[in-house]
N, C-alpha and C positions, 0 to 999 in steps of 0.2 A: 458548439458544445459548451455547456455550463461547467465551470470548474467547481466541483464539490469537495475534492480532496486535494490538499496542498502538502508541501514537504513538512509543514509543521503538524499535520494531523497525526495523532497517535495511532499506531497500527491497530491496536485492539478497538479503538473507537471507530476506525474505518470499517472494520468487519462488523461491529455491532450495529452501526448506522446503515451500512450498505452491504448486506449479506452477499450480494453478487460478487464482491471483491475477494471473498475467501479463496477462490481458486487461482487468483492472480498472483498472490504472494509466493506460492511454491514454484511458479514458473520462473521467478526471479531469484530463487534460492533464499527467500526471506523467511526467517524463523518467526512465524506469526503465533506460535503457541507459547513457548517459554520466553521468547524474546519480543513479545508484542507490546510491552509497556513503554516503548520509546517512539519518538517521532519517525515518520517514514524516512526522512532524510538520514537520521542516525542509523536506522536499520539498514538502509541501502549502503551506507559507508561501512558498517560492520560486516555485512554479508556480501559485499562486493558487487552490488547491483547498480545498473545505470539508472540514476534517479529520474532523469527526464523520461526515459522509456517506461519506467515503472509507473510514474504519475500519469502518463498518457494512457497506459493500459488500465489503470485503476479507474480513471474518469470515463473511459469508454465502457467499462463494465457497469459503472453506475448508470450511464446513459441508456444501457440496454442494447 
């Protein structure tokens, strides 16, 4: 699997570049609307999500 999204990727950029990821963020309780201007790592810390699982799910969504 190619890694397209990293912990440094900004939440809003991930959604804009890879629309398939939009449904992943709510599954991990990530605020991707008002809180989307931060890195995925910062959002995971803020919202209490498991960063590794989130990144895996996001990259799986990108891969289709």
